[in-house]
N, C-alpha and C positions, 0 to 999 in steps of 0.2 A: 219256254213255259215259263210263265211266272211261279216263281219258288213259292209253295204252299206251305209244304212240309218243312217246319223248322227243326224238328227232332223226331226220333223215332216213334211209331206207334205206340200209346199206352197199353201196359199189358192189363188184361183182364181174365178173369177165370174161364172164359170161354176158348182163349186164345193160347192153347197150350200145342206144344212141338212135340212130336214123336221122333223127330230126326235125331241121329246119333249126331257127335261133333263132326266137323266138317272133315271130309276125306283125306287122308294123308297128316293130319294132327298126330303128334306122338300121344301114345296112351301111357299113363304110368301103371307098373303092374302092382299087383296085389288089391286087397279090399280097400275102399276109400268111401266114408259117407258123403253123401252128396244131398244137396237141396232136393226135398220133396215136392213134386206137384201132385196132389191128390186130384182124380177125376170121378166123376159119379159112375161111368161106365168100367173104370179101371184101363181105359185106352185114352192116349193123348190125340188131339186132333191133329188132322193131316192137313198139308198146304191145298187152298182150292187150286185145281187143275188149270185154271186160266192163268193164275198167278204164276203157277209152276212153268208152265208152259213159256210164259214171257220171260223169266229167270232164265231159265233153260237154254233159250234161244241167245240172250245176251252173253251167258257163259260161253256159248258155242263159239260166238263172234270173237270174243275177248282170249279164246285160247288158239286162235289160227295163226299159223306163222306167217307172219306178215311184217315183221321186223329185220333190218339187216344192220350188221356191224359196220360202221363208217369210222371216220376219223375218232369221233367223240364217243365211239363205244355204242352208237345207236340212240344217245340220250338225246339229241337234237329232234332226230324223227319221234321218239316217243313223246316229248314234249309237245309236238304240234299236235299229236293225236290227243293228248289230254286238253289242251286249251279248248277243244272242240265241245259243245254242250251235249249232255246224254238226253236227248228229247224222245218221247214215248214214241212207241209203234203205233201206226196209223192203220185203220182199216182201208184196204186198197180201194180206190175209187178210180177206174179207168176213164169214166166219162169226165172226170175233173182233172183228169192227168195226174193223179197223186200217186206217189209212191207209198211205201209203208214207211220210210223216214225221211225226215225233212233234210234238204240238201245241206252240206256240210255240217252235218251232226256227226257225233262219234261213232255210231253203228253204221252210218250210211259210209263213211270214209272207210270201216273195216271192211264191209261187204264189197266195196267197189274195188278194193286192193286184191291184185291176183296173187295167188300165192306162188312163189318161185323157190327153185332149189336151192338151198343153203340159208333161207331165212329162217328167223328164230320166232318162237312164241312169246309173249309177254313174260311169262313165267322164267324161259330162258334167258331172256336179256336183262332180267333182274339179276338172276344167278350168275352172270358174267361180272359182277362187281361183289367182292368180298364183302363190303359193308352192308350192301343191300340183301347180300343172301343172308347174312347174320341176323338182320333186322327182319326179313321176311320169315324166317324159321322162328326168331324168338316171338313175334306177333302170333304166328299160329299156335305156338306152346302157351301163350298168356290167353289167348282166346279159347282154346281149350279148356284152361283152368277155370275160367268165368263162364262156360257156356250154358251152364243150367240157370244161371241168374240172367241172362239176357231176354230182352223182349221177343215175342214170337215172331213178329215181321222182321226184326233184324235177324235173327237165326234162319228165317227163310231166306233172307238175300245172302247171308255169309256163308250158308252151305257149299256155294259154289266157288271154285279154285280162282276162276278167272276175275268173278267180283272183287274176291279178296286182294288180289295182285293190283287189279285196277285202283284200289282205295289205298294199297299200300304206295303205287306209284305217285299219286296225288299228293300223299303226305310227303313223301321223301324228297321227290323231285320238284315239285312245284312250292311247297311250304319249309323245306329243310328240316322236316322233323324226324330224326334219326334215333330217339330213344323209344323203346318198345311200351313203356307206360304213356307216354304222350301218343304214340301211334294208336294204342287202343282206345284212348280217350277221343280222338279226332275220329275215328270210324266209327263209334259208338255214339257219339253225342254231337259232332259238328254236321252243320247242314248239307257239306258237300262229302259227307262221309256215307255210311249205310242208309241214312236218311234219303239221298239223291236216288239211290238205286230202289229205295222203296217207293218213291213217286214216281220213279219210272215205271215199276212194275205195277203200282196202283192203276195209273193212267193208262198205260197199255191193255190190261186186262179189263178196266171199265169198257174202254172201246169196243174189245171182243165181246163182251157180255152185251153190250146195244146192240151191235152186229147179230149175235146168237139170238136174242129175242125179238128181232126183227122190229125195232123200235125206230120211230122216225123223230130223229134228233138232228136237224140240220145244223151244220157247222161242228159236229162231235169231233170233227179231224181237226180242227183248229185248236192250237195249244193254248189259246187264251178263250176258248169256249168256256161260258159260265157254268154250263150243267157239269164239265168235266172239272173246272176248278172246283165246284163245290164237291164232287165226288172224291177228288183228292183231299181235300180240305177236311172231310168227314174221318179221315184216317182209317179207313175200315180195316179190321183185322184180315189177315190174310188165310184164316183157317175155313175148311169147307163149310162149316155151318155159319159163317159171319160174313164173309167178303160178299157174295151174291145179295143176300138181303139187304145189307147197308148199302150197296151200290143201286139196287132197284129202287129202293126208297128213296134216295137223292135223286135219281134220274126221274122218277115218276113226278116228284114234288117239283123238280125244274120244269118239267113238260107242262104240268098245272101252271107254274107261275109264267110260262111264256105266253099263255093265252090272254094275259093281262097285258102284255108288252105295250100294244098299241094304245092303252087307255092310260098307263103309267106315262107313257111317252107324251101324250097329249096334255098331261098336268103340267108338264114342263119342270118337274123337280126332280132332284137328284134323289135316288133311294139307296142307301148304303146295302150291299149285298148281304149284310147280318141283320137287317131289318125285313128284307123282302118277304121272307114265307109269313111272318106275322102280319105283314101288311096286306098280303094276297088273302089270308085268313080273314082279316076284317072286311076285305071288300066282297069276299064272297058270302060272309054273314050278314051283310049290309041290308037294312030295311028297306032302302031305297036303292033302285037299281043303278047301278054304276056305269055310265056311258063316257063316250069320248066327248060328248057335249059339256056334262058336268063334271067330269074329270077335274079340271083346274080349280074346283071348290071340294070334291069329296075326297080325292087323293089326299091334299095335304091335311084335312083334318084326320084322315085315318092314320097317316104317317106319323102326325104328332102324338096319337094315341099309342102307335107301335112303338115309337123310339123312347116313350116315357114308362112303357109297361115294364113290372118287375118280374111279372107271372110267367112270360114267355109263352110257349106253346102248350095247351093241355090237351088232354085226350078228348074226345068229341063223346057227347053223350052225357048223362047223369052220372055224377060222383060215386063211385062204389061204396056201397053202405058196409062193406065188410073190411074196408081198409083200415090199417091202424097208423098210429104214428110212434116211432121208437123216440124215446126220451133219454138222453145220456145224462149220465153224473155231471155234475158240476166240474168244471175244469179245474177249479182249486183241489176240490176233493181227489181228482184222478192223478195231480201231479205227483210225481216219485221225487223223495228227497235223496239222490244219489249219494251226497257226502255221510248220509246217515247208513246206508248200505256198505259203503267203503269203510266206516268205522265199524261195523258189525263184524267185516271180512279181517279188519287188524284185531278186535277183539277175539274173535276165534282163535286166530294165530298165537296170540299171546295166552291164552286160556290153555291151549292144548301144550305148547312148550313150558309155559310158567307154572303151570300147577298140574296138569295131567302128567307131563314128562317129570315135574318136579323141579325145574331150574332153580327157582326160589327156593325151595326147601333145601336143595344140594348146596345152595352157596350159604345158606345158615348153618349147615351141619359141617361145611368145609371150614368156616371161619371160627365158629362157636366151638368146636368140638375137636374135630380130626387135627387141624394144624396144632394144637396144644400137645397131643399125644404123639404125632409125627414127629416133632424136633425139626419144623421146616425153618428155615432162615431166610427171613426176605429182605432180598438184597438191593432191588429196584427202588428208587425213592419214589417214583410215580406210583407204583403198584402200592407202597406201604402208605402213602397218602389217600390211595382211593379205600384202602381197607380200613383205613383210621376212619373218614368219613361214613362208610358204609355200616361198618360194625358197631363203633361207639358213638355217633352221632346220628346214626340212620337216615343218612342223606346220600344222595349221589349227585355226581356232575353230568350237565346235560347241555345242551345247547340252545338258545333260544331261536326259535324257528324265523321269528321277524327280524331281529338284529344280527343274528349270528354270534352273539356274546356267550362266553361259557356263563352257566348258572348253576346253582345247587340247590335241589330241591329236596322236600322229605320223600322217603321211600313210602311204599303203599303198604297197607295192610291185607293180610289173608281175608279176613271176613269182609273187606269193601270189596275186594276184587271178585269175590264168589257172590257178593250181593250184586253186582253188575253181570256176572255171567248168569245168573236167574232172571234178572230183568230182561235180558235180551234174547238168552236162548233156553230159558225155563230149566237150566241145569243146577241140580243139587237142591238143598231145601234151605238155604240161607235166607235170612230175611233181607228183603230188598230195601234200598235206601228210601226212608220217607215212606215205608209201605206202598210203594209203587208196585202195581199188580205185574206179575210174570208174564212173559209172553207165552201163555199156555198154547197158543196155535202153532209155535213154531216147529214142535215135534211133528206134528200131524203133516204140516206143508213141505216139511224136509224128508219125510218118508214118502210123500207122494211124489216129491222130486225123483228120489233113488228109483221108486217102482216105474215111473214113468219112462225114465232114461233107460232102466233095465230092458224093459219091454220093446223099447224102440231099437237097442242093441240086438234083441233076439230076433226081431223081425227083419231088420235089414241083414242081418248075417244069412237068415234063411231065404230071404227075398231072392230071385233071380234078378229081378230089377229095382233095385233099390230106389234108383232115380224117381220111378215112375208110381211105385205102389206102397211106399211107406211113408205115412204121414207124420211129421213132428211135431204138430199142432198141440197135443196132449202136453209135451215136455215144453213147449213154449208157455203154455197156459200155467203149469206148474212152477215156471220161473218167474212168470209175472206175479203170480200169488204170492210166492216167497219175497219178491222185491218190494212189493207194496207192505207187507208184513213188517219188514224190517226197517223200511223207512218210517214206519209211524212208531216204532217200539225201541229203536236204538237211538233215542232224543234225550234232551235234557243233559245231566251230567254224566251222562254215560259217554257222550262226545268229549267231555273236558278229561275225564279219567282215563280213558282208552289210550290217548296219545301218551300219558303220563307213564301207564303201565308198560306201554311197547318202550318207551325211555329207559325204565328200570331194567327190562329184559336186556335190551341191547347193551346197558351198562354192565351188567353181571357178566353177561356172555364173551364180549369184547376186551373189557378192562381186567376181568377177574379169571374166568374160567377159561379163556382162549390166550391169557398171559402166557408168553415162552416161558417164562420162570414157573409158574404154577404147573405148565403141561409137563416141562421137563422134569419136574421133581415127581409129579403124581402118576404120568406115565411115561416112564422112561424109555420103554419100547418104542414109542411113537404112535400118533393117533390124534384126533381132533379133540375138540371140548366134549364131544358126544360120549366118546370113550371115558372121559373123565367122570360124565356123570353117571355112567354104568358102574365104574369101580366105587364110586361113593354110596351108590345103591347097594352094592355088593357088601361093603362095608358095614351096612345096617342090616346085612340079613336078608336083602330085597332083591328081586329081579325085574329088569325092565329091559326094554329094547328100544334105545335111544334112537336109532337110525328110522326105525318103523313109525314112531311117534312123530319124528321130525319130518318125515314124509307126508304122514296125515295131515300136520299144522301147514306144510306148504302146499299141499293139494287142496285142501279145505279152504286156505285162502285165495287160491286161484278160482274155486269155484264160486265163492261169494263175491269177489271182485266181478267175475263174468256175470253174476246176477246184478250187481250195482250198474255195470256199464250195457246191460241187456238193453236191445231194442229189436222189435220185430223185423225190421230191415236187416239188420245185422245178423241175425239168427237165419234169415233166408240166403246168407251166403255160406258155401260150403267149409271155408277155413275157421271162421269162427264157432259155428255150430260143431264141425267135427272135433275142433280142441276141446269146446265145453264137454262133449259126450265122451270123449277121451279122458277127460278129467274124473268125470262121474266113476266110470269103469275103474280107473286108479285107485279112486277113494273106497269103492266098494271092496275092492280085493284088499287095500291097506287095513281098511277096518276089519276084514275078515281075519287077515293074520295078526292083527292086535287082539283080536278076540280069543283065538287059539293059542296065543301067548300066555302062560300061566305066571301071571303076576304073584300070587300068594296061593300055595295049595292048601293053607288052611283057611282061607276064606271060606265063608258060611256059603252054601248052594251047592255042595257035592262036589265031586271031584273035580279038579281043574281050576278050583275058586269060582264056579260059575253063579252067576246072577241070574235066577228066574227073573219073569217080567216081561216074557213075550220078544216083543221085536227088537232084537239086537241089544237088549239090557236096558232100552229106554223106558224109564218109568211112566207109566200111565199111558201107554199106547194099546195095551189090552183093551178090546172092548170098543175102540173108536169107530162109531158108526159108520159103515161103508167102506171101511178099510179091509180088505181081504188077506188071509195068509198068503203071502207070496208065492210059498211053495206048492199052494193047492190051486194057484190061479191057472186056468187053461190056457194052454201055448207056452208057458213058461218050462226053460230048459231044467231038467232035473240037476245038473251040474255047472249052472251058470257060476264063475268065480265070486266069491264074495258073498252068495245070495243066501248061504246058510243063516245068515244073521237075521233074515226075515222069518225065519220058520219057527219063532218061537210061540208057545202055546199057552203062555199064561200061568202054567202051573209050574215052571221052571225048567220042563222038559224043552232043552233045545232053546235054551235061553242064552245069555251073554256067558261067554266063556265055558262052555260046556252043559251037561245034563244038570240041572238043579235039582234039588230033593224034593221040590213039592211045596215047601214052606215059603213064606213070605220073606223075601231075602231083600237086602238093599239093592238099590240100582246103581249102575255104573255113572257117577255124575258126569263125565266126560266122553260118553258115547254117543256120537250123534250119526 
């Protein structure tokens, strides 16, 4: 049969599969987020019984014990079978002396072989070789991991163990593919992979449907029949609600076209199959009756019209007066500046470490106050030079990203850093550079992302079938909104200043705080630079939790990097989306710990240094239209980790860092 299917059937919303991963595939223990395929009825579609019957019969033949171990381990016999074409099943026609399968086809050969004692199945033959055993099981494991992302038709075919073993044999023995990743790609994307089995099932089931409907389609049993080829080329979905209507429509159109065969043949012109339906439409609508006598004149005229038509087939009858046209935004307006969002991720990281944790302030205190009183003798000449530049010249050493040469640049100033924090994250009250408007939308969008992610977590954890019943569309929409927001606000000089701030942070941490001589003197009992930061804070009568804030910076950077790299296709896969949701969960928990940690008991706002102000101490979030109190949201758990940060009331109660007093208290500049 001429190959029509070049790839697997395209996925659409009607073609959802309810089948579990293929039998025998290893299941990983524990809860795992998976791609959600929402449906209207809450149930996924089933495979059409005709298709299922054809695939089951093929699997039955492929799992028969017909192979014997000879001198080459049965490989020669198996290669003989693999060289045979997988032709579709026919409607048996005893009058034409036609069997169900063409002679010298794969299934015909399998059926004709008698089972003898001691012979092996295809799976057993593959397992006789260690390398093929590892490949086979590795393939099944990999297939299981990406099962929910596969096309419906591909999943319908790969449910069967015999089909999978056939494709593994083709890849390994005929093409020498012995890597799992390459094997998966061959099975999913190559025309001789799952696509070949899909073509077999589509053609076989189409013939069965024609027989079931008692339609007169002469030549349907020929593998080159035009109607059969058209049915396969239509790539019908294998779901119950899609396969039969699609095939019936193609067959009906084919039968109608065949009534014009003699007229088109009389015209003595060659009609491309892709143009034939439109040509027949024009012939039927012709005001002049087209006959075999005038065909040489009329058919070429309509063929030229059909070949140059750009509109294709349209629905019969008058246009729908209630139809609408959807207008998208200009492509330039929809484009996302990924570099800007990645810049925002870097800025968030240096903001939390540099100014919320107070790394810059710690270095200033260490070099301008503490070292003078502590009697620290600096022995390393490199450290001495670094301190000389940073303390007295207000400069630090960095590497030029383009040339790789060392350079010295001026250190950044705190007012400038906070100006960019406000421009991008609307954090604090510092004036922005050149009166650039602050990003007032960021807080609302960030809150929405946390809210929708928490709701997804709750629903997925309580759902008995998170694969099919929990939609992730709200989370994806929140990510898209935040991505667009940051791509339009983290621009201009912010993209110049952020790498400089990050370079300075890297300098003070690696060249000063993390210097072995500094750590040996200030934390003699051992510990990282984070412990040194905590010690310097304690020396000034302050409390800080460096490890927690370091986690907040790291996880926040990972979240915003995921936002920068977001695409709908990526988030439809389990691994990227699960990693993102896990980071959101960790960020919520980390933020909750930060809030519970008492930075300064004397801070206004009541016991625990609480800041009133509603949502997690973020100023300006009280009274945001349409944003509910998360604690009162129906269906939200009472004790979801970290969600107490969302229960602020605006009067200080339940606000950041404990219960406020009800007075207007300053907000935490760094709480997101």
